[in-house]
Kinemage of the C-alpha trace (Angstrom):
@kinemage 1
@onewidth
@group {chain A} dominant
@subgroup {mainchain}
@vectorlist {calphas} color= white
{ca met a 1} P 0.117 -0.107 0.067
{ca arg a 2} L 2.751 2.474 0.921
{ca glu a 3} L 4.500 1.674 -2.259
{ca leu a 4} L 1.587 2.479 -4.129
{ca phe a 5} L 1.134 5.728 -3.073
{ca gln a 6} L 4.929 6.453 -3.193
{ca arg a 7} L 4.913 5.500 -6.773
{ca phe a 8} L 1.557 7.430 -8.326
{ca gly a 9} L 1.039 9.846 -5.411
{ca gly a 10} L -2.071 10.640 -2.918
{ca trp a 11} L -4.751 11.367 -5.537
{ca leu a 12} L -4.077 8.840 -8.364
{ca ala a 13} L -3.381 6.094 -5.755
{ca ser a 14} L -6.710 7.058 -3.860
{ca phe a 15} L -8.180 6.750 -7.161
{ca phe a 16} L -7.158 3.367 -8.009
{ca leu a 17} L -8.149 2.221 -4.523
{ca ile a 18} L -11.802 3.552 -4.871
{ca leu a 19} L -12.089 1.583 -8.534
{ca val a 20} L -11.235 -1.702 -6.791
{ca ala a 21} L -13.472 -1.026 -3.796
{ca ile a 22} L -15.970 -0.312 -5.965
{ca trp a 23} L -15.679 -3.328 -8.112
{ca leu a 24} L -15.213 -5.520 -5.255
{ca val a 25} L -18.558 -4.100 -3.671
{ca gly a 26} L -20.439 -3.898 -7.163
{ca met a 27} L -19.234 -7.090 -8.876
{ca val a 28} L -18.263 -9.477 -5.784
{ca leu a 29} L -19.822 -8.573 -2.355
{ca ala a 30} L -23.231 -7.407 -3.665
{ca pro a 31} L -24.278 -10.223 -6.010
{ca asn a 32} L -23.397 -13.015 -3.618
{ca leu a 33} L -24.934 -11.404 -0.647
{ca met a 34} L -28.260 -11.371 -3.197
{ca thr a 35} L -27.559 -14.881 -4.245
{ca leu a 36} L -27.492 -15.810 -0.449
{ca asp a 37} L -30.753 -13.614 0.431
{ca tyr a 38} L -32.317 -15.517 -2.407
{ca ala a 39} L -31.137 -18.755 -1.151
{ca leu a 40} L -32.384 -18.553 2.332
{ca arg a 41} L -35.839 -17.453 1.366
{ca pro a 42} L -38.714 -19.677 -0.563
{ca asn a 43} L -39.963 -19.501 -3.862
{ca leu a 44} L -42.942 -17.622 -3.389
{ca pro a 45} L -45.398 -15.942 -6.061
{ca pro a 46} L -45.132 -11.974 -6.137
{ca ala a 47} L -48.495 -11.594 -4.239
{ca arg a 48} L -47.040 -13.213 -1.030
{ca ile a 49} L -43.452 -11.954 -1.161
{ca gly a 50} L -42.945 -10.275 2.573
{ca gly a 51} L -45.895 -12.118 3.808
{ca pro a 52} L -45.351 -14.415 6.905
{ca glu a 53} L -43.995 -16.976 4.822
{ca asp a 54} L -41.566 -15.046 3.396
{ca ser a 55} L -38.889 -16.062 5.869
{ca tyr a 56} L -35.120 -16.984 6.204
{ca ser a 57} L -34.404 -20.917 6.500
{ca leu a 58} L -32.294 -23.613 5.073
{ca ala a 59} L -34.962 -25.410 3.326
{ca asn a 60} L -33.503 -25.109 -0.211
{ca phe a 61} L -30.118 -26.256 1.127
{ca ala a 62} L -32.161 -29.021 2.840
{ca tyr a 63} L -33.696 -29.892 -0.582
{ca leu a 64} L -30.050 -30.641 -2.012
{ca ala a 65} L -28.831 -33.006 0.744
{ca asn a 66} L -32.309 -34.866 0.643
{ca glu a 67} L -32.497 -35.183 -3.379
{ca ala a 68} L -30.551 -38.358 -4.204
{ca val a 69} L -30.293 -37.766 -7.773
{ca his a 70} L -28.944 -34.059 -7.613
{ca arg a 71} L -26.808 -34.841 -4.508
{ca thr a 72} L -25.155 -37.813 -6.840
{ca ile a 73} L -24.982 -35.384 -9.601
{ca phe a 74} L -22.911 -32.687 -7.222
{ca phe a 75} L -20.430 -35.609 -6.103
{ca lys a 76} L -20.007 -36.651 -9.573
{ca thr a 77} L -19.040 -33.306 -10.863
{ca val a 78} L -16.877 -32.775 -7.824
{ca trp a 79} L -14.716 -36.166 -8.786
{ca ala a 80} L -14.851 -35.400 -12.717
{ca ser a 81} L -13.693 -31.851 -11.990
{ca ala a 82} L -10.747 -33.380 -10.178
{ca leu a 83} L -10.286 -35.762 -13.093
{ca val a 84} L -10.004 -33.170 -15.298
{ca thr a 85} L -7.834 -30.920 -13.456
{ca leu a 86} L -5.690 -34.085 -13.135
{ca thr a 87} L -5.584 -35.035 -16.962
{ca thr a 88} L -4.791 -31.140 -17.577
{ca phe a 89} L -1.794 -31.468 -15.373
{ca val a 90} L -0.737 -34.470 -16.871
{ca val a 91} L -0.886 -33.037 -20.423
{ca cys a 92} L 0.596 -29.916 -19.700
{ca tyr a 93} L 3.565 -30.372 -17.286
{ca pro a 94} L 5.851 -31.984 -19.885
{ca ile a 95} L 4.506 -29.358 -22.177
{ca ala a 96} L 5.505 -26.660 -19.819
{ca phe a 97} L 8.756 -27.928 -18.978
{ca trp a 98} L 9.892 -28.228 -22.674
{ca met a 99} L 8.791 -24.749 -23.061
{ca ala a 100} L 10.580 -23.720 -20.025
{ca gln a 101} L 14.049 -25.548 -20.168
{ca arg a 102} L 14.472 -27.188 -23.696
{ca ala a 103} L 12.732 -25.101 -26.469
{ca thr a 104} L 14.918 -22.697 -28.412
{ca arg a 105} L 13.342 -19.004 -28.617
{ca ala a 106} L 12.022 -20.157 -32.017
{ca gln a 107} L 10.542 -22.992 -30.850
{ca leu a 108} L 9.101 -21.308 -28.139
{ca ser a 109} L 7.447 -18.470 -30.063
{ca ile a 110} L 5.872 -21.291 -32.355
{ca ala a 111} L 4.786 -23.186 -29.623
{ca leu a 112} L 2.846 -20.325 -27.570
{ca met a 113} L 1.348 -19.011 -31.141
{ca ala a 114} L -0.094 -22.390 -31.681
{ca leu a 115} L -1.370 -22.779 -27.899
{ca ile a 116} L -2.900 -19.042 -27.875
{ca val a 117} L -4.311 -18.489 -31.435
{ca pro a 118} L -7.441 -21.131 -31.057
{ca phe a 119} L -8.060 -19.260 -27.854
{ca phe a 120} L -8.866 -15.972 -29.866
{ca val a 121} L -12.367 -18.092 -30.971
{ca asn a 122} L -15.320 -18.037 -28.252
{ca glu a 123} L -15.392 -20.843 -26.089
{ca val a 124} L -19.023 -21.787 -27.294
{ca leu a 125} L -17.394 -21.911 -30.964
{ca arg a 126} L -14.348 -24.267 -29.868
{ca thr a 127} L -16.662 -26.309 -28.189
{ca leu a 128} L -18.920 -26.617 -31.055
{ca gly a 129} L -15.955 -27.632 -33.034
{ca trp a 130} L -15.299 -30.751 -30.649
{ca tyr a 131} L -19.103 -31.440 -31.178
{ca ile a 132} L -18.529 -31.872 -34.816
{ca ile a 133} L -15.656 -33.805 -34.278
{ca leu a 134} L -16.795 -36.201 -31.691
{ca ala a 135} L -20.142 -36.242 -33.549
{ca tyr a 136} L -21.508 -40.197 -34.304
{ca arg a 137} L -20.610 -39.581 -37.794
{ca gly a 138} L -18.012 -36.830 -37.439
{ca pro a 139} L -14.237 -36.895 -38.459
{ca leu a 140} L -12.790 -38.999 -35.290
{ca asn a 141} L -15.044 -41.583 -36.106
{ca ala a 142} L -14.628 -41.745 -40.053
{ca val a 143} L -10.637 -41.664 -39.666
{ca leu a 144} L -11.051 -44.877 -37.196
{ca leu a 145} L -13.574 -46.589 -39.321
{ca gly a 146} L -11.023 -45.837 -42.415
{ca leu a 147} L -8.221 -47.425 -40.395
{ca gly a 148} L -10.245 -50.515 -39.365
{ca ile a 149} L -9.476 -49.742 -35.739
{ca ile a 150} L -13.064 -49.637 -35.101
{ca glu a 151} L -15.951 -51.565 -36.712
{ca arg a 152} L -18.612 -49.450 -36.301
{ca pro a 153} L -19.122 -45.733 -35.081
{ca val a 154} L -18.638 -45.058 -31.383
{ca arg a 155} L -20.789 -42.314 -29.492
{ca trp a 156} L -17.972 -40.331 -27.908
{ca gln a 157} L -20.728 -37.730 -26.087
{ca gly a 158} L -20.748 -38.251 -22.756
{ca asp a 159} L -18.162 -38.583 -20.078
{ca leu a 160} L -15.254 -38.928 -22.189
{ca gly a 161} L -16.709 -36.029 -24.621
{ca val a 162} L -16.778 -33.466 -21.797
{ca leu a 163} L -13.388 -34.576 -20.630
{ca ala a 164} L -11.746 -33.951 -23.628
{ca gly a 165} L -13.471 -30.781 -24.534
{ca met a 166} L -12.409 -29.615 -20.970
{ca val a 167} L -9.058 -30.444 -20.970
{ca tyr a 168} L -8.781 -28.573 -24.307
{ca ala a 169} L -10.771 -25.628 -23.138
{ca tyr a 170} L -8.501 -24.931 -19.829
{ca ile a 171} L -5.323 -26.147 -21.127
{ca leu a 172} L -3.867 -22.828 -20.679
{ca phe a 173} L -4.778 -21.964 -17.385
{ca met a 174} L -2.722 -24.847 -15.985
{ca leu a 175} L -0.134 -24.447 -18.416
{ca leu a 176} L 1.205 -21.054 -18.264
{ca pro a 177} L 1.276 -20.916 -14.578
{ca ile a 178} L 3.518 -23.914 -14.524
{ca tyr a 179} L 5.464 -22.833 -17.692
{ca asn a 180} L 5.870 -19.368 -15.709
{ca ala a 181} L 7.205 -21.190 -12.551
{ca ile a 182} L 9.629 -23.583 -14.271
{ca glu a 183} L 10.865 -20.684 -16.398
{ca ser a 184} L 12.462 -19.176 -13.151
{ca leu a 185} L 14.295 -22.593 -12.460
{ca glu a 186} L 18.126 -22.353 -13.024
{ca lys a 187} L 19.126 -24.898 -15.500
{ca ala a 188} L 22.217 -25.034 -13.341
{ca gln a 189} L 20.308 -26.833 -10.686
{ca ile a 190} L 18.909 -29.585 -13.100
{ca glu a 191} L 22.451 -30.216 -14.601
{ca ala a 192} L 23.653 -30.520 -11.064
{ca ala a 193} L 21.098 -33.195 -10.154
{ca arg a 194} L 22.016 -35.330 -13.523
{ca asp a 195} L 25.651 -34.791 -12.433
{ca leu a 196} L 24.973 -36.625 -9.343
{ca gly a 197} L 23.291 -39.508 -10.948
{ca ala a 198} L 20.058 -38.661 -10.246
{ca pro a 199} L 17.367 -40.593 -12.366
{ca val a 200} L 14.788 -38.193 -14.605
{ca trp a 201} L 12.176 -39.110 -12.566
{ca arg a 202} L 13.702 -37.984 -9.004
{ca ile a 203} L 14.879 -34.708 -10.909
{ca his a 204} L 11.374 -33.679 -11.579
{ca trp a 205} L 10.279 -35.122 -7.969
{ca arg a 206} L 12.751 -33.319 -5.825
{ca val a 207} L 14.085 -30.286 -8.191
{ca val a 208} L 11.275 -29.332 -10.786
{ca ile a 209} L 8.062 -30.055 -8.929
{ca pro a 210} L 8.896 -28.378 -5.728
{ca his a 211} L 10.430 -25.216 -7.488
{ca ala a 212} L 7.231 -25.110 -9.383
{ca lys a 213} L 4.533 -25.821 -6.974
{ca ala a 214} L 3.310 -22.428 -6.819
{ca gly a 215} L 2.229 -22.669 -10.418
{ca ile a 216} L 0.970 -26.170 -10.270
{ca ala a 217} L -1.071 -24.760 -7.299
{ca thr a 218} L -2.510 -21.971 -9.540
{ca gly a 219} L -3.152 -24.490 -12.615
{ca cys a 220} L -5.102 -26.800 -10.577
{ca val a 221} L -7.254 -24.230 -8.456
{ca phe a 222} L -7.917 -22.204 -12.167
{ca thr a 223} L -8.565 -25.447 -13.678
{ca phe a 224} L -10.878 -27.149 -10.789
{ca met a 225} L -13.044 -24.054 -10.631
{ca leu a 226} L -13.620 -23.403 -14.227
{ca ala a 227} L -14.506 -27.130 -14.803
{ca ala a 228} L -16.519 -27.526 -12.124
{ca gly a 229} L -18.508 -24.141 -13.005
{ca ser a 230} L -18.677 -25.109 -16.868
{ca tyr a 231} L -22.033 -25.200 -18.628
{ca val a 232} L -21.077 -25.173 -22.350
{ca ala a 233} L -18.954 -28.340 -22.412
{ca pro a 234} L -21.507 -30.521 -20.411
{ca ala a 235} L -24.307 -29.057 -22.538
{ca leu a 236} L -23.157 -29.713 -25.627
{ca leu a 237} L -20.524 -32.678 -25.257
{ca gly a 238} L -22.352 -34.397 -22.503
{ca ser a 239} L -25.275 -37.080 -22.747
{ca pro a 240} L -28.340 -37.784 -20.136
{ca gly a 241} L -26.180 -39.924 -18.267
{ca ser a 242} L -23.359 -37.226 -17.840
{ca arg a 243} L -25.056 -34.261 -16.631
{ca trp a 244} L -23.296 -31.558 -14.497
{ca phe a 245} L -24.103 -29.837 -11.449
{ca thr a 246} L -24.223 -26.545 -13.252
{ca glu a 247} L -26.941 -27.916 -15.757
{ca ile a 248} L -29.284 -28.197 -12.810
{ca ile a 249} L -28.324 -24.864 -11.444
{ca tyr a 250} L -29.436 -23.446 -15.207
{ca asn a 251} L -32.791 -25.634 -14.964
{ca trp a 252} L -34.035 -24.232 -11.712
{ca phe a 253} L -33.046 -20.522 -13.051
{ca phe a 254} L -34.210 -20.740 -16.540
{ca glu a 255} L -36.815 -23.843 -16.732
{ca gly a 256} L -38.221 -24.487 -13.267
{ca gly a 257} L -38.353 -20.766 -12.503
{ca asp a 258} L -37.172 -21.181 -8.793
{ca trp a 259} L -34.511 -18.501 -8.333
{ca asn a 260} L -34.446 -19.333 -4.802
{ca arg a 261} L -33.300 -23.274 -4.995
{ca gly a 262} L -31.032 -22.250 -7.974
{ca ala a 263} L -29.101 -20.024 -5.692
{ca ala a 264} L -28.928 -22.393 -3.037
{ca tyr a 265} L -27.303 -24.837 -5.155
{ca ala a 266} L -25.028 -22.206 -6.639
{ca leu a 267} L -23.419 -21.404 -3.084
{ca val a 268} L -23.217 -25.173 -2.704
{ca leu a 269} L -20.883 -24.893 -5.838
{ca leu a 270} L -19.028 -21.680 -4.682
{ca ala a 271} L -18.715 -23.181 -1.280
{ca leu a 272} L -17.107 -26.149 -2.944
{ca cys a 273} L -14.322 -23.776 -5.117
{ca leu a 274} L -13.588 -21.918 -1.918
{ca leu a 275} L -12.725 -25.292 -0.108
{ca val a 276} L -10.805 -26.524 -2.860
{ca val a 277} L -8.793 -23.436 -3.019
{ca leu a 278} L -7.988 -23.821 0.674
{ca val a 279} L -7.066 -27.426 0.402
{ca thr a 280} L -4.851 -26.790 -2.404
{ca leu a 281} L -2.600 -23.923 -0.806
{ca arg a 282} L -2.511 -26.264 2.253
{ca ile a 283} L -1.530 -29.527 0.118
{ca phe a 284} L 1.304 -27.560 -1.869
{ca arg a 285} L 2.270 -25.474 1.267
{ca val a 286} L 1.773 -22.266 -0.557
{ca asn a 287} L -0.033 -18.701 0.088
{ca leu a 288} L -2.478 -16.473 -1.783
{ca ala a 289} L 0.414 -14.261 -2.697
{ca asp a 290} L 2.608 -17.138 -4.275
{ca val a 291} L -0.500 -17.779 -5.925
{ca ala a 292} L -1.284 -14.249 -7.494
{ca lys a 293} L 2.038 -14.141 -8.699
C-alpha cells in the first residue's frame, strides 16, 4: 500500500483504491449477498413476498441434501472436475517443462502461437468444434473406421467427450502458470542433479516440481473451478447420463423458475470451489500471494 502511494501519489493512488473498492462491492460482495438472500428464502408468488411465509430458512439447502439424484450429480461433478484437473496437469506439465527448459526461442514462439491463437475464438465455438469432431458420423469416427480400428461408429458424447472438451478448453490455465514457474528455475540446478546421478523422475520429483509448486497450485485451482462451473462443455458434449451440476442450476433458474433453489445450489458450488482453493494451498504449502504471482 505504501509503495502504491509513493509511486503514484496520494490522489492517483486513492482513485485506484476507490475503483477497486467499487468493483469488489458491486461485482463480488453485492451479487453474493443477493444470492445468499435468495437462497435463504422460499420461492413464493409475487403477491406473497413479504408475507408471513417469506422467512429465512435452510429449506433450499436441505432439499439438495435430501434429493438423491441431485446429490449424486453434485459429487460426480466434484470427482469429474478433479479428473479434468489431473488430466490437464498430466498433459501440460511435460509441455511446460519443454517450453521453459528445452525449447529454443523460435520453438517457444511457435508453441505459444499454436497454443494461444485458438483461444482467440469464443469458447462456445471451440466446444462446437469438438462437438463436430466427436459426432457419431464425425471426422474422428470416419478416421478410425478408415484405419480399421473400429467396426462401427462410437458415440463419444458423454463423460469422455466432456473430459476431452474441458481439457482442451482450460489447457492454458494450467500450462501458463506451470511454464512461468519452471522458467525461473536455473538450468544449473537440473544439470547438477543429473551430474550427481539422479534419474529423470527424481530430478522432476525433487527439483522441478518443488520449485514449480506455486504454479502447479495456481493451475489446479483455476482448472478445477472452471471445470466445476462449466456449462457449455457438459451441455454440448455430454449425454443424459453425464449431467453436470451447473446444468441443474441452469434448469432451476431458467426452466423451473425457482431462483431461490437455484441460488442455494449455486452457493453450494461456490463453497466447494472455496474449499478446493484452501485445500490446494494447504497441500502445496503456498499462500495466496504465491498464487497471485
